C-alpha positions as a Markdown table, in Angstrom:
| # | Residue | x | y | z |
|---|---|---|---|---|
| 1 | Met | -7.1 | -63.5 | -35.4 |
| 2 | Ser | -8.3 | -60.9 | -37.9 |
| 3 | Asp | -6.2 | -62.4 | -40.6 |
| 4 | Leu | -8.3 | -65.5 | -40.5 |
| 5 | Arg | -11.3 | -63.2 | -41.2 |
| 6 | Trp | -13.5 | -65.7 | -39.4 |
| 7 | Asn | -17.2 | -65.1 | -39.7 |
| 8 | Lys | -18.2 | -66.8 | -36.5 |
| 9 | Ala | -21.9 | -65.7 | -36.9 |
| 10 | Phe | -22.0 | -67.6 | -40.3 |
| 11 | Ala | -20.3 | -70.6 | -38.7 |
| 12 | Leu | -22.8 | -70.7 | -35.8 |
| 13 | Glu | -25.6 | -70.4 | -38.3 |
| 14 | Gln | -24.3 | -73.5 | -40.1 |
| 15 | Val | -24.6 | -75.5 | -36.8 |
| 16 | Ala | -27.9 | -74.0 | -35.6 |
| 17 | Asp | -26.2 | -71.9 | -33.0 |
| 18 | Asp | -24.7 | -75.0 | -31.3 |
| 19 | Glu | -21.4 | -73.7 | -29.8 |
| 20 | Glu | -20.3 | -77.1 | -28.7 |
| 21 | Leu | -20.8 | -78.6 | -32.1 |
| 22 | Leu | -19.0 | -75.7 | -33.7 |
| 23 | Gln | -16.0 | -76.2 | -31.5 |
| 24 | Glu | -16.0 | -80.0 | -32.3 |
| 25 | Leu | -16.0 | -79.1 | -36.0 |
| 26 | Ile | -13.2 | -76.6 | -35.6 |
| 27 | Glu | -11.1 | -79.3 | -33.8 |
| 28 | Ile | -11.8 | -81.7 | -36.7 |
| 29 | Phe | -10.8 | -79.0 | -39.2 |
| 30 | Lys | -7.6 | -78.3 | -37.3 |
| 31 | Glu | -6.6 | -82.0 | -37.5 |
| 32 | Ser | -7.6 | -82.5 | -41.1 |
| 33 | Ser | -6.3 | -79.2 | -42.4 |
| 34 | Ala | -2.9 | -79.9 | -40.8 |
| 35 | Ser | -2.6 | -83.1 | -42.8 |
| 36 | Asp | -3.9 | -81.4 | -45.9 |
| 37 | Leu | -1.4 | -78.6 | -45.5 |
| 38 | Ala | 1.5 | -81.0 | -45.2 |
| 39 | Asn | 0.3 | -82.9 | -48.2 |
| 40 | Leu | -0.2 | -79.6 | -50.1 |
| 41 | Gln | 3.4 | -78.5 | -49.3 |
| 42 | Gln | 4.8 | -81.9 | -50.4 |
| 43 | Ser | 2.8 | -81.7 | -53.7 |
| 44 | Val | 4.1 | -78.2 | -54.4 |
| 45 | Glu | 7.7 | -79.4 | -53.7 |
| 46 | Lys | 7.2 | -82.3 | -56.1 |
| 47 | Gly | 5.6 | -80.1 | -58.7 |
| 48 | Asp | 2.4 | -82.1 | -58.7 |
| 49 | Thr | -0.3 | -79.6 | -59.6 |
| 50 | Ala | -3.1 | -82.2 | -59.5 |
| 51 | Met | -2.4 | -83.2 | -56.0 |
| 52 | Ala | -1.8 | -79.6 | -54.9 |
| 53 | Arg | -5.2 | -78.7 | -56.3 |
| 54 | Ala | -6.9 | -81.6 | -54.5 |
| 55 | His | -5.4 | -80.7 | -51.1 |
| 56 | Ser | -6.1 | -77.0 | -51.5 |
| 57 | His | -9.7 | -77.8 | -52.5 |
| 58 | Ser | -10.1 | -79.9 | -49.4 |
| 59 | Ile | -8.9 | -77.1 | -47.1 |
| 60 | Lys | -11.0 | -74.6 | -49.0 |
| 61 | Gly | -14.2 | -76.5 | -48.7 |
| 62 | Ala | -13.8 | -77.0 | -44.9 |
| 63 | Ala | -12.8 | -73.4 | -44.4 |
| 64 | Ala | -15.7 | -72.1 | -46.4 |
| 65 | Ser | -18.2 | -74.2 | -44.3 |
| 66 | Leu | -16.7 | -72.7 | -41.1 |
| 67 | Gly | -16.7 | -69.2 | -42.4 |
| 68 | Met | -12.9 | -68.9 | -42.4 |
| 69 | Asp | -12.7 | -66.5 | -45.3 |
| 70 | Gly | -8.9 | -65.8 | -45.1 |
| 71 | Ile | -8.1 | -69.5 | -45.5 |
| 72 | Arg | -10.8 | -70.0 | -48.1 |
| 73 | Glu | -9.5 | -67.2 | -50.3 |
| 74 | Ile | -5.9 | -68.3 | -50.3 |
| 75 | Thr | -6.7 | -71.9 | -51.0 |
| 76 | Asp | -9.0 | -70.8 | -53.8 |
| 77 | Leu | -6.1 | -68.9 | -55.4 |
| 78 | Ile | -3.9 | -72.0 | -55.2 |
| 79 | Glu | -6.6 | -74.2 | -56.6 |
| 80 | Ser | -7.3 | -71.9 | -59.5 |
| 81 | Asp | -3.6 | -71.6 | -60.4 |
| 82 | Cys | -3.1 | -75.4 | -60.2 |
| 83 | Arg | -6.1 | -75.8 | -62.5 |
| 84 | Glu | -4.0 | -73.8 | -65.0 |
| 85 | Gly | -1.1 | -76.2 | -64.5 |
| 86 | Ser | 0.9 | -73.7 | -62.4 |
| 87 | Leu | 2.3 | -73.7 | -58.9 |
| 88 | Thr | 3.5 | -70.1 | -59.0 |
| 89 | Val | 0.7 | -68.8 | -56.7 |
| 90 | Ala | 1.1 | -71.7 | -54.4 |
| 91 | Val | 4.7 | -71.0 | -53.9 |
| 92 | Glu | 4.0 | -67.4 | -53.3 |
| 93 | Val | 1.1 | -67.7 | -50.8 |
| 94 | Leu | 1.9 | -70.9 | -48.9 |
| 95 | Pro | 3.7 | -68.9 | -46.2 |
| 96 | Gln | 0.5 | -66.9 | -45.7 |
| 97 | Leu | -1.6 | -70.1 | -45.5 |
| 98 | Glu | 0.8 | -71.5 | -43.0 |
| 99 | Lys | 0.5 | -68.4 | -40.8 |
| 100 | Leu | -3.3 | -68.6 | -41.0 |
| 101 | Met | -3.2 | -72.3 | -40.0 |
| 102 | Thr | -1.1 | -71.3 | -37.0 |
| 103 | Leu | -3.7 | -68.7 | -36.0 |
| 104 | Leu | -6.4 | -71.4 | -36.4 |
| 105 | Gln | -4.8 | -73.3 | -33.5 |
| 106 | Asp | -5.9 | -70.5 | -31.1 |
| 107 | Leu | -9.6 | -71.0 | -31.8 |
């Protein structure tokens, strides 16, 4: 779980210490990020930097709001590289992102 680098205190602060609400938001994130990850992978396979950037941005924003720094940092790298018209970083770090998304399922 440490790879996620989840700042639970930050996440709880965002929901006024409402553990139930936090768990609901995590469940929503699990579902939406799974879809975004699949779309990101397809975009990378197709060589579509604009769509890869959009999907990585979506994951990054949700992860940031939930204090999931590991996911946020990787998707930020992908987004920045895509902005430059490259998918090199995405190809390199997608396996790490996939691993973190698997760890996310245990929350």
